[in-house]
C-alpha positions as CSV (number, residue, x, y, z in Angstrom):
1,M,124.4,84.5,36.4
2,T,124.3,83.2,40.0
3,G,121.2,83.9,42.3
4,R,123.2,86.5,44.1
5,Q,124.3,88.2,41.0
6,A,120.6,88.2,39.6
7,E,119.4,89.7,42.8
8,S,122.0,92.5,42.8
9,Y,121.3,93.2,39.2
10,K,117.6,93.5,40.0
11,R,118.1,95.7,43.0
12,C,120.2,97.9,40.8
13,N,117.5,98.2,38.2
14,D,114.4,98.6,40.6
15,T,112.6,101.9,40.6
16,R,113.7,103.8,43.7
17,K,112.2,106.6,45.7
18,T,113.0,110.0,44.2
19,V,115.5,112.0,46.3
20,S,116.0,115.7,46.1
21,V,119.1,117.6,44.9
22,E,119.8,118.4,48.4
23,E,119.8,114.8,49.5
24,F,122.1,113.8,46.7
25,D,124.4,116.7,47.7
26,K,125.0,115.0,50.9
27,L,126.9,112.2,49.3
28,D,130.6,113.1,48.9
29,I,131.7,111.2,45.8
30,R,135.3,111.6,44.9
31,V,137.9,110.4,42.4
32,G,141.0,108.7,43.6
33,R,143.8,106.7,42.1
34,V,144.3,103.0,43.2
35,I,147.9,102.8,44.5
36,E,147.9,99.3,46.0
37,V,145.9,96.2,45.8
38,Q,146.0,93.1,48.1
39,S,144.0,89.9,47.6
40,F,141.2,89.2,50.2
41,P,140.6,85.4,49.7
42,E,138.7,85.2,53.0
43,G,136.1,87.7,52.0
44,R,132.6,86.4,51.3
45,Y,131.7,89.1,48.8
46,S,134.8,91.4,48.6
47,T,137.7,89.9,46.9
48,H,140.3,92.7,47.1
49,I,141.5,95.5,49.5
50,L,142.3,98.7,47.7
51,L,144.3,101.6,48.9
52,I,143.1,104.6,47.1
53,D,144.9,108.0,47.0
54,F,142.3,110.9,47.0
55,G,144.9,113.8,47.1
56,T,146.1,116.0,49.7
57,E,142.7,117.0,51.2
58,L,141.6,113.2,52.0
59,G,144.7,111.3,51.6
60,V,144.8,107.4,51.2
61,K,141.8,105.4,52.1
62,K,141.1,101.6,52.3
63,S,138.3,100.1,50.3
64,L,137.3,96.5,50.1
65,A,135.8,95.7,46.8
66,K,134.6,92.8,44.6
67,L,136.9,92.9,41.6
68,S,136.8,89.3,40.2
69,P,136.0,88.1,37.8
70,N,136.4,91.2,35.7
71,Y,139.7,92.5,37.2
72,E,142.9,90.9,38.5
73,G,144.5,93.1,41.3
74,S,147.1,94.4,39.0
75,D,144.7,95.6,36.5
76,V,143.4,98.3,38.8
77,I,146.7,99.8,40.0
78,G,147.1,103.3,38.7
79,R,143.4,103.4,37.6
80,Q,141.2,106.3,38.8
81,V,137.9,105.0,40.6
82,L,134.9,106.8,42.1
83,A,134.0,106.4,45.8
84,V,131.7,107.6,48.3
85,V,134.0,109.1,51.0
86,N,131.6,110.2,53.6
87,F,129.8,106.9,54.6
88,P,131.0,105.6,58.1
89,P,133.7,103.1,57.9
90,R,132.4,99.5,57.7
91,Q,134.1,96.4,59.4
92,I,134.5,93.8,56.8
93,G,136.2,90.7,58.6
94,K,139.3,91.9,60.2
95,H,139.5,94.9,57.9
96,L,137.8,98.4,58.1
97,S,136.6,99.7,54.7
98,E,136.9,103.5,54.8
99,V,135.3,104.4,51.5
100,L,132.7,102.7,49.1
101,T,134.2,102.2,45.7
102,L,131.4,102.5,43.0
103,G,130.6,100.1,40.3
104,V,127.8,98.8,38.3
105,P,126.8,95.3,37.2
106,D,127.6,94.0,33.8
107,E,125.3,91.6,31.9
108,S,126.3,88.8,34.2
109,G,126.0,90.8,37.5
110,N,129.6,91.3,38.0
111,V,131.2,94.5,39.0
112,V,132.3,97.2,36.5
113,L,134.3,99.9,38.4
114,Q,133.2,103.6,37.7
115,C,135.8,105.9,36.7
116,P,136.2,109.2,34.9
117,G,136.4,109.2,31.1
118,R,139.8,110.7,31.2
119,D,142.5,111.4,33.7
120,V,141.4,114.1,36.3
121,P,143.0,115.5,39.5
122,S,142.7,113.1,42.5
123,G,140.2,114.3,45.1
124,G,137.8,115.9,42.5
125,K,134.2,115.8,43.7
126,L,131.4,114.4,41.5
127,Y,128.7,116.9,40.7
């Protein structure tokens, strides 16, 4: 595990301030299907650009994500993922990331994407 991965793993496992249900409800976490993946070799932390279809209400959104080493770009095409869709867009290099794709660290601190346990309609909200 690299120093950065260890720090990420530690941050994810730190005890955090308690939030209310009302605060949690402000997050809009939706399921979408990855329809396109592009390599992003110039990224410092993000390794791929994902186009994710969140259904008719939200449409297709761009997300920059760290997929390697656990995933090749083609591994995630067609996969459903969870993402926060109501954070402000974030400029990453020359790209604008519109949603935050969710993942958790594996034992080595690398990203494991979060997805529903079975196929569900795109755009569905986590509750």
